[in-house]
C-alpha positions as CSV (number, residue, x, y, z in Angstrom):
1,M,-30.4,44.2,7.3
2,V,-31.5,41.0,9.2
3,K,-29.8,39.2,12.1
4,F,-30.3,35.6,13.1
5,N,-27.9,32.7,13.6
6,P,-28.9,29.5,15.5
7,L,-25.4,29.2,16.9
8,D,-25.6,32.6,18.6
9,I,-27.1,32.4,22.1
10,N,-28.6,35.9,21.5
11,F,-30.8,34.5,18.8
12,K,-31.5,30.9,19.7
13,K,-31.5,28.9,23.0
14,P,-30.5,26.1,23.2
15,I,-27.9,26.2,20.5
16,G,-28.1,23.4,18.0
17,A,-30.4,20.3,18.5
18,Q,-33.0,20.4,21.2
19,K,-34.8,17.9,23.4
20,A,-38.4,17.0,22.6
21,G,-40.8,18.7,24.9
22,E,-38.4,21.4,26.0
23,S,-38.9,25.0,25.1
24,A,-36.7,26.7,22.5
25,Y,-36.2,30.5,22.3
26,F,-36.0,32.1,18.8
27,R,-35.2,35.8,18.2
28,I,-34.8,37.6,14.9
29,A,-33.8,41.2,14.4
30,F,-34.0,43.4,11.3
31,T,-33.9,47.1,10.2
32,R,-36.0,46.6,7.1
33,P,-38.9,46.5,6.4
34,S,-39.4,49.5,8.7
35,A,-43.0,48.7,9.5
36,P,-43.6,44.9,9.7
37,E,-47.2,43.9,10.3
38,D,-46.5,40.2,11.2
39,V,-43.5,38.0,11.7
40,Y,-43.7,34.2,11.6
41,L,-41.4,31.3,12.4
42,C,-42.3,28.7,9.8
43,L,-41.6,25.1,11.0
44,T,-41.9,21.9,9.0
45,K,-41.5,18.4,10.3
46,D,-40.0,16.0,7.8
47,G,-42.8,14.6,5.6
48,E,-45.5,16.9,7.0
49,D,-46.9,20.4,6.2
50,E,-45.5,23.7,7.3
51,V,-46.8,25.3,10.5
52,R,-46.6,29.0,11.0
53,Y,-46.1,30.4,14.5
54,A,-46.6,34.1,15.1
55,M,-43.7,35.8,16.8
56,E,-44.1,38.7,19.3
57,F,-42.5,42.1,19.1
58,C,-39.7,42.3,21.7
59,E,-38.0,45.6,21.3
60,K,-36.7,48.3,19.0
61,T,-33.1,49.4,19.5
62,T,-31.5,52.8,19.1
63,L,-30.0,51.3,15.9
64,G,-33.5,50.9,14.4
65,E,-33.6,47.1,14.8
66,F,-36.9,45.5,15.3
67,S,-36.8,42.3,17.3
68,Y,-39.4,39.5,17.3
69,C,-39.3,36.5,19.7
70,I,-41.0,33.3,20.4
71,D,-40.7,30.4,22.9
72,L,-41.6,27.2,21.2
73,S,-41.9,23.7,22.5
74,V,-41.6,20.9,20.0
75,E,-43.1,17.7,21.4
76,C,-42.2,15.0,18.8
77,R,-38.7,14.0,18.0
78,G,-37.6,14.1,14.4
79,L,-36.0,16.2,11.7
80,Y,-37.5,19.7,11.3
81,T,-36.6,22.7,9.1
82,Y,-37.6,26.3,9.5
83,H,-37.4,29.8,8.0
84,F,-39.0,33.1,8.8
85,I,-41.7,35.1,7.0
86,V,-42.2,38.9,7.4
87,H,-45.4,40.5,6.3
88,T,-45.6,44.2,5.4
89,K,-48.5,46.1,3.9
90,K,-47.2,45.2,0.4
91,D,-45.1,42.1,0.6
92,E,-44.4,38.7,2.1
93,I,-40.7,38.4,2.6
94,Y,-38.9,35.1,3.0
95,I,-35.9,35.0,5.3
96,G,-33.6,31.9,5.0
97,S,-30.1,30.8,5.8
98,D,-26.8,31.3,4.0
99,E,-23.9,28.7,4.1
100,E,-22.7,30.2,7.4
101,L,-26.2,29.8,8.9
102,N,-26.7,33.6,8.9
103,A,-30.1,35.0,7.9
104,V,-30.5,36.5,4.4
105,Y,-33.5,38.4,3.0
106,G,-35.6,37.0,0.2
107,K,-33.5,33.9,-0.3
108,G,-31.5,31.2,1.4
109,R,-32.1,27.7,2.5
110,E,-34.0,26.3,5.4
111,W,-32.3,25.9,8.8
112,Q,-32.3,22.4,10.3
113,L,-33.7,21.7,13.8
114,T,-33.0,18.3,15.2
115,V,-35.4,17.3,17.9
116,F,-34.3,14.3,20.0
117,D,-35.4,12.3,23.0
118,G,-33.3,13.2,26.0
119,F,-30.5,10.6,26.3
120,I,-27.2,10.4,28.0
121,T,-24.1,9.1,26.1
122,P,-21.3,7.2,27.9
123,S,-19.1,9.4,29.9
124,W,-15.7,7.7,29.3
125,M,-15.0,8.1,25.6
126,D,-15.1,11.8,25.0
127,S,-11.9,13.8,25.6
128,G,-9.9,10.6,25.0
129,V,-8.1,9.0,22.0
130,M,-9.2,6.0,19.9
131,Y,-6.9,3.5,18.1
132,Q,-8.2,1.2,15.4
133,I,-6.6,-2.2,14.9
134,F,-6.9,-4.6,11.9
135,V,-5.9,-7.5,14.0
136,D,-4.1,-9.8,11.5
137,R,-1.7,-7.0,10.6
138,F,-0.9,-5.3,13.9
139,N,1.4,-7.6,16.0
140,V,2.1,-11.3,16.3
141,G,2.0,-12.7,19.9
142,E,3.3,-16.1,20.7
143,P,2.3,-18.7,19.9
144,R,1.4,-17.8,16.3
145,L,-1.8,-19.7,15.5
146,K,-2.6,-21.6,12.2
147,T,-6.0,-23.3,12.6
148,K,-7.7,-23.5,9.2
149,K,-7.5,-25.4,6.0
150,G,-7.5,-23.4,2.8
151,M,-5.8,-20.4,4.3
152,V,-2.4,-19.0,3.2
153,Y,-0.3,-18.4,6.3
154,R,2.3,-15.9,5.3
155,E,5.8,-16.0,6.8
156,D,6.9,-12.6,5.3
157,W,5.6,-10.0,7.7
158,G,5.7,-6.6,6.2
159,N,5.3,-7.6,2.5
160,T,2.3,-6.7,0.4
161,P,-1.0,-8.3,1.0
162,V,-2.4,-10.4,-1.8
163,Y,-4.4,-7.9,-4.0
164,L,-4.9,-9.7,-7.3
165,P,-7.9,-12.0,-8.1
166,N,-7.3,-15.8,-8.1
167,K,-7.7,-18.0,-11.2
168,E,-11.5,-17.8,-10.8
169,G,-11.4,-14.0,-10.8
170,K,-12.1,-13.6,-7.1
171,I,-10.2,-11.8,-4.4
172,V,-10.6,-14.2,-1.6
173,N,-8.7,-12.4,1.2
174,N,-7.4,-15.6,2.6
175,D,-3.7,-14.6,3.3
176,L,-2.9,-14.3,7.0
177,F,0.2,-12.7,8.5
178,G,-0.4,-13.8,12.0
179,G,-1.5,-10.8,14.1
180,N,-3.5,-11.9,17.1
181,L,-5.0,-10.8,20.4
182,R,-1.8,-11.9,22.3
183,G,0.1,-9.4,20.0
184,I,-2.2,-6.6,21.1
185,I,-1.8,-7.4,24.7
186,K,2.0,-7.1,24.3
187,K,1.6,-3.6,22.9
188,L,-0.8,-2.0,25.4
189,G,2.1,0.0,26.9
190,Y,2.9,1.3,23.4
191,L,-0.7,2.5,22.9
192,K,-0.6,4.2,26.3
193,T,2.3,6.4,25.1
194,M,-0.2,8.0,22.7
195,G,-2.8,8.6,25.3
196,V,-5.1,5.9,23.9
197,T,-8.3,5.4,25.9
198,T,-10.4,3.3,23.4
199,I,-9.2,0.4,21.3
200,Y,-11.5,-0.4,18.4
201,L,-10.9,-3.8,16.9
202,N,-12.0,-4.7,13.4
203,P,-14.0,-8.0,13.5
204,I,-12.5,-10.7,15.6
205,F,-15.2,-13.4,15.4
206,E,-14.6,-16.7,13.6
207,A,-14.6,-16.2,9.9
208,R,-13.0,-17.5,6.7
209,S,-11.3,-14.3,5.5
210,N,-8.5,-12.2,6.9
211,H,-10.9,-9.2,7.4
212,K,-13.5,-11.2,9.3
213,Y,-16.5,-9.3,7.9
214,D,-17.9,-12.7,6.8
215,T,-18.8,-14.0,10.3
216,S,-18.9,-17.8,10.8
217,N,-19.7,-17.8,14.5
218,Y,-20.7,-14.8,16.5
219,R,-20.0,-16.5,19.8
220,R,-16.4,-17.4,19.2
221,V,-13.2,-15.4,18.7
222,D,-11.5,-16.6,15.5
223,P,-9.0,-19.3,16.6
224,D,-6.3,-17.7,14.4
225,F,-6.7,-14.6,16.7
226,G,-6.9,-16.4,20.0
227,T,-9.7,-17.5,22.3
228,N,-12.6,-16.0,24.1
229,E,-10.6,-16.1,27.3
230,E,-7.7,-14.1,25.7
231,L,-10.2,-11.5,24.6
232,V,-11.3,-11.2,28.3
233,E,-7.6,-11.0,29.3
234,L,-7.1,-8.2,26.8
235,V,-10.1,-6.3,28.1
236,K,-9.0,-6.6,31.7
237,K,-5.4,-5.6,31.0
238,A,-6.5,-2.7,28.8
239,D,-8.8,-1.6,31.6
240,K,-5.9,-1.5,34.1
241,K,-4.2,1.0,31.7
242,G,-7.3,3.2,31.4
243,M,-8.4,1.8,28.0
244,R,-11.7,0.1,26.9
245,V,-12.1,-2.3,24.0
246,I,-14.9,-2.0,21.5
247,L,-15.8,-4.6,18.9
248,D,-16.9,-4.4,15.3
249,G,-20.5,-5.7,15.0
250,V,-21.3,-7.1,11.5
251,F,-25.0,-7.9,11.6
252,S,-26.4,-7.0,8.1
253,H,-24.9,-10.2,6.7
254,T,-22.9,-13.3,7.7
255,G,-20.4,-15.4,5.8
256,D,-21.6,-18.2,3.5
257,D,-19.2,-20.5,5.2
258,S,-20.9,-20.1,8.6
259,I,-22.7,-22.1,11.2
260,Y,-25.9,-20.3,10.1
261,F,-25.7,-20.6,6.3
262,N,-23.2,-23.5,5.9
263,K,-22.9,-23.4,2.2
264,Y,-20.0,-25.8,2.1
265,G,-21.1,-28.2,4.8
266,T,-18.1,-27.1,7.0
267,Y,-20.2,-27.2,10.2
268,D,-22.3,-30.0,11.8
269,T,-25.3,-27.7,11.9
270,I,-28.0,-27.8,9.2
271,G,-27.6,-24.4,7.6
272,A,-30.0,-22.2,5.7
273,Y,-28.4,-23.0,2.4
274,Q,-28.9,-26.7,3.0
275,S,-32.6,-26.9,4.0
276,K,-35.7,-24.9,4.5
277,E,-36.1,-26.8,7.7
278,S,-33.0,-25.2,9.1
279,P,-33.7,-23.0,12.1
280,Y,-31.6,-20.4,10.3
281,Y,-33.5,-20.5,7.0
282,P,-35.7,-17.5,8.0
283,W,-32.6,-15.5,8.8
284,Y,-31.8,-15.1,5.1
285,R,-33.5,-13.9,1.8
286,F,-33.7,-16.6,-0.8
287,T,-35.1,-15.5,-4.1
288,D,-35.2,-19.0,-5.4
289,F,-34.2,-21.7,-2.9
290,D,-34.3,-24.6,-5.5
291,K,-31.8,-22.7,-7.7
292,K,-29.8,-21.7,-4.5
293,E,-30.3,-18.0,-5.3
294,Y,-30.2,-15.6,-2.5
295,E,-29.7,-11.9,-1.7
296,C,-26.1,-11.0,-0.8
297,W,-24.3,-7.9,0.4
298,W,-23.3,-5.7,-2.6
299,N,-23.5,-8.8,-4.8
300,F,-20.7,-10.7,-3.0
301,D,-22.1,-14.2,-2.9
302,T,-19.8,-15.0,0.1
303,L,-21.9,-12.5,2.2
304,P,-25.6,-13.6,2.3
305,N,-27.8,-10.8,3.6
306,C,-29.7,-11.3,6.9
307,E,-33.3,-10.6,7.6
308,E,-32.6,-8.5,10.6
309,N,-36.2,-8.1,11.8
310,N,-36.8,-11.8,11.8
311,P,-37.8,-12.6,15.4
312,S,-35.4,-15.5,15.7
313,Y,-32.4,-13.6,14.4
314,N,-33.3,-10.5,16.4
315,E,-33.5,-12.6,19.6
316,F,-30.2,-14.2,18.8
317,I,-28.4,-10.9,18.4
318,N,-30.4,-8.6,20.8
319,G,-32.2,-10.8,23.2
320,P,-31.2,-11.7,26.8
321,E,-28.0,-13.7,26.6
322,G,-27.8,-12.7,22.9
323,V,-24.7,-11.7,21.1
324,I,-24.8,-8.0,22.2
325,D,-25.5,-8.9,25.8
326,T,-23.0,-11.7,26.0
327,W,-19.9,-9.8,24.9
328,I,-20.7,-6.6,26.9
329,K,-21.1,-8.7,30.0
330,M,-17.7,-10.2,29.2
331,G,-16.3,-6.7,29.6
332,I,-16.2,-5.0,26.2
333,G,-16.9,-1.3,26.1
334,G,-19.4,-1.4,23.3
335,W,-19.9,-1.8,19.6
336,R,-19.1,-0.1,16.3
337,L,-21.9,-1.2,13.9
338,D,-20.8,-2.0,10.4
339,V,-23.0,-0.5,7.6
340,A,-25.4,1.0,10.1
341,D,-27.5,2.6,7.4
342,E,-28.3,-0.9,6.1
343,L,-29.8,-2.0,9.4
344,P,-33.5,-1.4,10.0
345,D,-34.6,1.1,12.6
346,E,-36.4,-1.6,14.6
347,F,-33.2,-3.7,14.8
348,L,-31.2,-0.7,15.9
349,D,-33.7,0.1,18.5
350,N,-33.5,-3.4,19.9
351,L,-29.7,-3.5,19.7
352,Y,-29.4,-0.2,21.6
353,R,-31.7,-1.4,24.3
354,A,-29.8,-4.7,24.6
355,A,-26.5,-2.8,25.0
356,K,-27.8,-0.4,27.6
357,R,-29.5,-3.3,29.5
358,A,-26.2,-5.1,29.7
359,N,-24.3,-1.9,30.7
360,P,-25.7,1.7,30.6
361,E,-22.1,2.9,29.9
362,A,-21.7,0.7,26.8
363,I,-21.1,2.8,23.6
364,V,-23.1,2.1,20.4
365,M,-21.5,3.7,17.4
366,G,-22.6,3.5,13.8
367,E,-20.7,3.5,10.5
368,V,-22.4,6.4,8.7
369,W,-20.5,8.3,6.0
370,E,-22.8,11.3,5.6
371,D,-24.5,13.8,8.0
372,A,-26.1,11.3,10.4
373,S,-28.8,13.8,11.6
374,N,-30.5,13.9,8.2
375,K,-29.3,10.7,6.5
376,E,-31.7,8.9,4.1
377,S,-31.1,5.3,3.1
378,Y,-33.3,3.1,0.9
379,G,-35.8,5.9,0.6
380,K,-36.3,6.4,4.3
381,R,-35.2,9.1,6.6
382,R,-33.1,7.6,9.4
383,R,-33.3,8.6,13.1
384,F,-29.8,7.6,14.2
385,L,-29.3,10.5,16.5
386,N,-32.9,11.1,17.7
387,G,-32.4,9.0,20.8
388,G,-32.6,5.2,21.4
389,Q,-30.3,4.1,18.5
390,M,-26.8,5.4,18.7
391,D,-24.4,7.3,21.0
392,S,-22.1,8.3,18.2
393,V,-21.1,7.8,14.5
394,M,-17.9,7.7,12.5
395,N,-17.2,11.3,11.5
396,Y,-16.5,11.1,7.7
397,P,-17.7,14.6,7.1
398,F,-14.9,15.9,9.3
399,K,-12.4,13.7,7.4
400,E,-13.4,15.2,4.1
401,A,-13.3,18.7,5.6
402,I,-9.8,18.1,7.1
403,L,-8.6,16.9,3.7
404,E,-10.0,19.9,2.0
405,Y,-8.0,22.1,4.3
406,A,-4.8,20.0,4.5
407,V,-4.6,19.6,0.7
408,W,-6.1,22.8,-0.6
409,G,-6.1,25.2,2.3
410,N,-9.9,25.4,2.1
411,S,-10.7,26.8,5.5
412,K,-14.3,27.7,4.4
413,A,-15.2,24.0,3.9
414,L,-13.7,23.2,7.3
415,R,-15.6,25.9,9.1
416,K,-18.8,24.9,7.3
417,A,-18.4,21.2,8.5
418,I,-17.9,22.3,12.1
419,I,-20.8,24.7,12.3
420,T,-23.1,22.3,10.5
421,Q,-22.5,19.6,13.0
422,K,-22.8,22.0,15.9
423,N,-26.2,23.0,14.6
424,N,-27.4,19.5,13.6
425,Y,-26.1,17.1,16.2
426,P,-27.0,16.8,19.8
427,E,-24.3,18.1,22.0
428,C,-23.9,14.8,23.8
429,V,-23.2,13.1,20.5
430,R,-20.6,15.6,19.3
431,G,-18.3,14.8,22.1
432,N,-18.2,11.1,21.2
433,L,-17.8,11.4,17.4
434,M,-15.2,9.2,16.0
435,N,-13.0,11.6,14.0
436,L,-10.7,9.9,11.5
437,L,-8.2,10.4,8.7
438,S,-7.8,6.7,7.6
439,T,-9.7,3.5,8.1
440,H,-9.7,0.0,6.7
441,D,-12.1,1.3,4.0
442,T,-10.1,4.2,2.8
443,A,-6.6,4.9,1.4
444,R,-4.1,5.8,4.1
445,I,-3.9,9.5,4.9
446,L,-0.2,9.9,3.9
447,T,-0.8,8.4,0.5
448,V,-3.8,10.7,-0.1
449,L,-1.8,13.8,1.0
450,G,1.1,12.7,-1.2
451,G,-1.2,13.2,-4.2
452,K,-1.0,9.6,-5.5
453,D,-3.5,8.6,-8.1
454,L,-6.1,6.6,-6.2
455,D,-7.7,5.5,-9.5
456,A,-4.5,4.0,-11.0
457,D,-4.2,0.3,-11.9
458,V,-3.9,-1.8,-8.8
459,K,-0.5,-3.1,-9.9
460,V,0.8,0.5,-10.1
461,K,-0.8,1.3,-6.7
462,A,0.8,-1.7,-5.1
463,K,4.3,-0.4,-5.9
464,S,3.4,3.3,-5.3
465,V,5.7,4.8,-2.6
466,L,6.2,8.4,-1.6
467,E,9.8,9.6,-1.9
468,G,11.9,12.7,-1.8
469,E,10.1,16.1,-2.3
470,E,6.8,14.3,-2.7
471,M,7.2,12.8,0.8
472,R,8.4,16.1,2.3
473,W,5.2,17.9,1.2
474,A,3.0,15.0,2.3
475,L,4.5,15.1,5.8
476,A,4.0,18.9,6.0
477,K,0.3,18.4,5.2
478,L,0.1,15.4,7.6
479,K,1.2,17.6,10.5
480,I,-1.7,20.0,9.7
481,A,-4.2,17.2,9.3
482,V,-3.2,15.3,12.5
483,T,-3.2,18.5,14.5
484,L,-6.8,19.2,13.3
485,L,-7.8,15.6,14.1
486,F,-6.7,16.0,17.7
487,M,-8.1,19.6,18.2
488,L,-11.6,19.4,16.7
489,P,-14.6,18.4,18.8
490,G,-15.0,14.7,19.0
491,V,-12.6,11.8,19.6
492,P,-9.5,11.5,17.4
493,C,-9.0,7.9,16.0
494,I,-5.6,6.7,14.8
495,Y,-5.7,3.9,12.2
496,Y,-3.0,1.5,13.2
497,G,0.3,2.5,11.6
498,D,-0.7,6.0,10.6
499,E,1.4,7.2,13.5
500,L,4.5,5.6,12.0
501,G,3.8,7.2,8.6
502,M,2.5,4.0,6.9
503,Q,1.4,4.3,3.3
504,G,-1.2,2.4,1.3
505,H,-3.9,2.7,-1.4
506,H,-7.4,1.3,-1.0
507,D,-8.2,-2.2,0.4
508,P,-6.3,-4.4,0.7
509,L,-3.2,-2.2,0.3
510,N,-4.3,0.0,3.2
511,R,-4.2,-3.1,5.5
512,G,-0.5,-3.7,5.4
513,C,1.6,-5.1,8.3
514,F,2.6,-2.8,11.1
515,V,6.4,-2.9,10.8
516,W,7.7,-1.7,14.1
517,E,11.2,-1.1,12.8
518,K,10.0,1.2,10.0
519,R,8.8,4.3,11.7
520,N,9.0,8.0,11.0
521,S,10.0,9.3,14.4
522,K,8.7,12.8,13.8
523,V,5.2,11.5,12.9
524,L,5.1,9.2,15.9
525,K,6.3,12.1,18.2
526,L,3.5,14.3,16.8
527,H,0.8,11.7,17.7
528,R,2.3,11.1,21.1
529,T,2.6,14.8,21.9
530,L,-1.1,15.5,20.9
531,G,-2.3,12.3,22.6
532,K,-0.6,13.3,25.8
533,L,-2.0,16.8,25.5
534,R,-5.5,15.4,25.5
535,E,-4.6,13.0,28.3
536,S,-3.3,15.8,30.5
537,N,-6.2,18.1,29.8
538,K,-9.2,15.8,29.9
539,E,-11.6,18.4,31.6
540,L,-10.7,21.0,29.0
541,F,-11.5,18.8,26.0
542,K,-14.5,17.2,27.8
543,Y,-16.2,20.3,29.3
544,G,-14.5,23.2,27.5
545,E,-15.9,25.4,24.8
546,F,-14.5,25.1,21.3
547,E,-14.3,28.3,19.3
548,I,-13.2,29.2,15.8
549,L,-11.1,32.3,16.0
550,K,-10.3,32.7,12.3
551,S,-11.0,30.8,9.1
552,A,-10.0,32.7,6.0
553,D,-7.2,32.8,3.4
554,S,-5.9,29.3,4.1
555,L,-5.7,30.2,7.8
556,F,-7.6,28.3,10.5
557,F,-7.3,29.3,14.2
558,C,-9.3,27.6,16.9
559,T,-9.3,27.4,20.7
560,W,-10.5,25.4,23.6
561,N,-11.4,27.3,26.8
562,F,-12.3,25.9,30.2
563,G,-11.9,27.8,33.4
564,K,-8.4,29.2,33.5
565,Q,-7.1,26.9,30.8
566,K,-6.8,27.7,27.1
567,I,-5.4,25.7,24.2
568,T,-5.1,27.4,20.8
569,A,-4.1,25.8,17.5
570,L,-2.9,28.1,14.7
571,L,-2.8,26.5,11.3
572,N,-1.3,28.2,8.3
573,N,-1.7,26.3,5.0
574,S,-0.8,29.2,2.8
575,D,2.4,30.2,0.8
576,E,3.4,32.9,3.3
577,D,4.3,33.2,6.9
578,F,1.7,34.8,9.2
579,N,2.3,37.0,12.2
580,Y,0.0,36.4,15.1
581,V,0.6,38.1,18.5
582,T,-0.8,36.3,21.5
583,G,0.7,38.2,24.3
584,G,3.2,36.7,26.8
585,E,5.8,34.1,26.3
586,L,4.3,30.8,25.1
587,V,5.8,27.5,24.1
588,D,4.7,25.7,20.9
589,I,3.7,22.3,22.3
590,L,4.5,20.6,18.9
591,T,8.1,21.6,18.9
592,N,8.7,22.5,22.6
593,K,10.2,25.8,21.4
594,L,9.3,29.3,22.3
595,Y,6.6,30.7,20.1
596,T,8.1,33.7,18.1
597,G,4.8,35.2,17.0
598,V,5.1,33.7,13.5
599,V,3.2,30.8,12.1
600,K,5.3,29.6,9.2
601,K,3.8,28.7,5.8
602,R,2.5,25.2,5.5
603,D,2.8,24.7,9.3
604,C,1.0,25.0,12.6
605,V,1.6,25.6,16.2
606,V,-0.3,24.7,19.4
607,L,-0.2,27.0,22.4
608,M,-1.4,26.5,25.9
609,K,-2.2,29.2,28.5
610,E,-3.0,28.6,32.1
611,N,-4.3,31.0,34.8
612,I,-5.5,33.5,32.2
């Protein structure tokens, strides 16, 4: 028998990631072999050779357990892995990790140890609620703006976005329904009813498309959305309601129809496409300038890739009075970085410094779809969470784990995702993680939970609507998924319209108009109830301890504890009711009814105790 788990304070201090230069305590206990000669902690820095550290005998308990300990200071930040080796007179025994991070004899994987430079993340985002807005489809504020030639200005709010290619076989994303900044300002009170503290806007800078990921001018709000002054107004009015606004930063590429590239001669500037003498020419990667061939993002020729480490480009984005500096000083709360794993480390270092120079409380959050602590991209290990690059990332691993549980009742996968992040991520990062169920890049959560074929022909998907029994089951699963979203460590992010029960397959069908009259009142009430729960218990979610009480047989029970407060979520995604006695009379926050001691099948309850 062997005992070690890095999430148990009896065996490792600190739990999870550790600061470079600070001492970490490791303890391992075992009953066999009965006469170990030597015990080693074997530590390997990514890309380097293993180093063995001899552990000292600590104690032998009455149960016959031998304990060996070591205090170890790791000076250099980076990704490390470790295991243990026990020597006896006859054998060298390997001790590794199982999926639950428990020690196992003679097998198992390496444990991960993330070592980071000490850094402090912004204090305002954790414990709150985030709301993501695709501006053109959220709300129209008067006057409606129509400023560009070649755009299709729709007058049929609520109908399906254009999803088929044009005559040239391209999807041009040039239909605009009219949502704008003035429309968001009008709905700040609505957002407040869900306890929203952070508003995340998809790109708002001038661009040719409706999605704005093809930037034309980094220093100007798209005139179809409003003006720079209206953005400042939005920021100030949101701040008065306790909300901050963060922007989508798209810096790996620009639009071809931009001040900088100017492929079509739209602008007075001499763009990189027009001349090698352009000051913007070094910003791009031409493979053959004479043939007008250039690198572009994922082969979309409308999105020429940028040379991010070019000194001129870097100065433009990250220098004093650069793009990052300018908008933060205008009041925004920070940046969500598009395709962060395609941005070079040096560029991210400079961007982070620029943001913190402008405002130490500015948030820098990256789009990373995998475990951000050990992510590799383009053959290189990334250091997103090692200090000096990001405060947070989008939490797609939790999204997948929540879906596994909501759809299949897979509590094992959910537990694994939670304990993996607790072990791998710095604690200050975990509190700011952007937890999500839908985004502009994924099918909407209700459509996914309804079991719709996400690989069907686009014409089929465009007309796909949940109805009847299909909808009933999807809504039951949605209640479970949303409850998890709000209860897990991190910041729940609502994709605009999900709180109304909006449906939609992948882009652009997931970017439909927010139709205020078409709302599922139960779904909206659920989001408001959970949002207000977080708003009323900020200290609990900010400083409290999250604990998994049970995760087996399609059951998942978890709790937050802080001082004399306790909030417990009981989720039952099985085919049978489950009896769970808590003691005392408690009210289910989700229904405002007295808890009977039964968690019904395919359902969940949230209970709150005070003065325990």
